[in-house]
N, C-alpha and C positions, 0 to 999 in steps of 0.2 A: 561712706557707709552705701553697703551693699543693701539694696532694698529687692522685696519679691514682687515679681514682676504684678504692673496694673492691674492685667485682666487675670490675675488670677486673686488679688482683693478684692475685697467687700464691694468699693467704691459705694454704686449708687446701684448696687443690683438689689437690696431691698427695697426699693421703692417700688421695682419692677417686676420682682418675684412674686405669684402667688401664694407661694408658701411660706413668705416671709412673715406672715403673721403668727404662725404656726412654732411651737416650742420645738427646738434641737432635736431635744429627747425625743419627742413622738415622729419626728423626723425619723430619728435614727431605729427605732424600732421599724418603725415601717418597711424602712429599708435595708434592714438586717431579715426581716419575714419575708418579703419580697423576694431576696437574695436567696434566703433557706429554701423558698419553692422555687425558682430558675434548678437550683442544685438537685433538688429532689425529683424535680418534672422527667418523666421518659417521655416527653411532648414535643418534640423538634418546633414544633409550631409556637408552643407557649413561649421559649425562650425568645425566640424571634420577635414575636409580639411585645415582648417585654423590653427588648434592644428597639422595634420601633418607635414604642411611646415613649421611652426615654429620648432618644432622638428628637421626636415632635416636643416635649417640653423642654429641650435644650434649644430649642429654635424659636420656643415661644417666649424664652429670656434673654432674647437676642444674645445667643452665644454665636459666634461666625464659623464657616464653614470649615475656615483653614483649623481656626485651634479646635474643633471638634475633631478634623481629620487627623492633627498631632495625635492628639490622646489617643485615638484608636489603633493607630498605624502598628504600635507592639503588639498589642492584643490580638489584633485582628490577623497579623503574623503569624501569632502562635496558633490561631484557632483555624489557619488555612494548612498548618505545617500538621496538626495533629489529623485533620479531615483526610488530607494525603497520604498519611502516614497509615492510619486505620484502614481507607480505604484499598489500598496496594498491598499492605503486609499482614491483612487478616480478614477471615472471612472464607467460606466454599463456593460460592456460585458465582460465578464470573458473570463479568456484566459486560464489560468493554477490555479490549488488548492493544497493548501500546507496542510496537516493536521501535526498539531505538539502536536496532545493529546490534551493538554489541549484547542484549539483554530485554527480554521482553516482560514486560510489564502487564498485570492483569489484575482490574480492577473487579472488587465484589460486591453484590448487592448488601449485603448483612454489614462488611467494613465501610461503606460507604455511609450508611445509614446510623452505625456506632458513630464513627466520627462525626458525623451531621450533631448528633444527639450532643457532645463533648463541644463542638464548636458555640453550639446555641447556649450553652451553660454558659462558656466563658464571654461570649458577647453578652448576652441578657446583664448576666452580673456585672461586667465594665459598664456597661451604662446606666443601673441604677449607681455604681460608686459613683460616676463621673458625675449625674446630675447631687446627690449626694453633696459632693466637695465643691459643686460647682453653686453649689444653693446655703453655704455655711463656711464662715470664717474657719482657721485654724485654732483659735480662741475658743471658738462656740463648740466645734467638736472635741477638742480636750477636756473641758468642764463636762460634757456630755458620758464623754468615756470614764472620766473621773466619777461621776453619776451612777454608772453602769458597772462600778468597782473593778475597772481594769485596774490591772499592779500598774503600781506608780512609776515605776521602771520603764515600763513601755511606751508609755504616755512620753515620757519625757525623753526616750529616743527618736520618736514620731517626732514632737516637737524640734529637736536638734536636726533630725533628718530634713524636714520642712525647712528650716532656716539654713541650713546650709548646702544644700541640693543645688539652689538656683546660684548659691558663688560659688562651685566646682563647675558646673555647666558655664559660667562667664567667663571661667579661668582656661578650661577648655575650649571654648569658642576662640580665646586671646591666643590660647598656643596653636590652634589650627590654623589661623590667618598669618600669625609671625613664618609658619611651616608654608604657606601657600605663597607667600611672597618671595621666601627663598626656594620657591620651585621643588618644593618635598613631594606632591602627587602630582609630576609630572608623566609617570609610569607605575606601572603595579608594585614592582619592588619598591619604589622610593615611597609608595602610598603606603604600603606593607609598614615600610619602616618608620614613617611618618607618624601612623596611627598607633604603633606599638612604643614609640618614643611619645608622643602625646598623654597617652594613658599611666606610663612609667612617670610624669613630670606631676601628674593630676593625683596620683598615689600618693607622692612625695610632701608636693603640697599640703593634701588632706590630713595627711601624719603631724606636717607642723604646726598646723592650724588647730589640729587637736590639741595639742600642747600649749598651744597660745590659749583657746577658748578656755582650755581648763583653770589655767593661771588668773585667766580674766576673771572668771566665776569665784573663785574662789577668793581672789582679791574685794569681790563686790559681798559677800556673806556667805556666798556655796556652802552648805554643808551636807551636801547626799540630797536632797528635795528640795525641788522645784516649788513654789506657791503657786495652786494651779485655783482657777476659780469655782465657787462652790455655786450649784443653782440652787433656788426655793424648792420647795416640794410641789409635786405637780399636783395642778387643781383638779377638780373633778372635774369639768368640759376638757380641760387638753387628756387626762387619763381615758374619760369617754370615747373622743377622738383616735386614741391610740387603738382601743379594744375595738372601735367600729373598722377600723382601718385593718386591722389584723383579720377580725372576723371577714372582714370582705377580699383580700387577697386571699384566705382559706377556699373562700368559696369561689372562686375563678380559679386555681389552682385545681380545685376537685371536677370543675366542671372542663377544665384541658384536659384531664387526664382520663375523663367519659368518652370525650367527643372529640377531641383532636388526636392526631397522628402521633 
């Protein structure tokens, strides 16, 4: 059986996390409110502050630096690309020029700040999502999403993606290892061919696995809907915590809009 990696499961995380005693629905509401605040903010400092706070919280629950770096690598690269694109392709006030021989790139002040704002929104939201996922199991999240009246089909797709993502990553790693043994990455041309071949193999295996999974689900009584857990109603204290948290986020957002650039 293919198992979800141990560092992504709950394990003893609940014993270490300060928020583990808080209901998953409260955590979800607070995370969504904070993400909306980050996206709506016009302050670069606000998004970066949220990112730093998220990283500090991840460090407090003993998330390794390597794991955090792996999770941030892709979105950080996207944020850097957006920043560079806005800096060199938009704006009117020249800030710096770079002569590359065949062309000259001009960085603009307006473009830089516009790109920095978008990048801060990406990174701040990413930090919140990473913290939420590190602080909850997929079963808890699916139950909370059902409580939030998210379409049942979306939750099923998310559960299947979560289950099989690591399976296909494992298969892709096996294919790449076999290619390396056969010197499939000894030069740039062979590397590109090997990467294309590995991608094709994984796609074919995913289609085959989808058919097998559907047949197995039908054999086990699947009739078009997963049985998802049902959470009890929120208690008055939990609802109070959620409302107070949202109010605090709104207050910090208003202060940041007023005082931060």
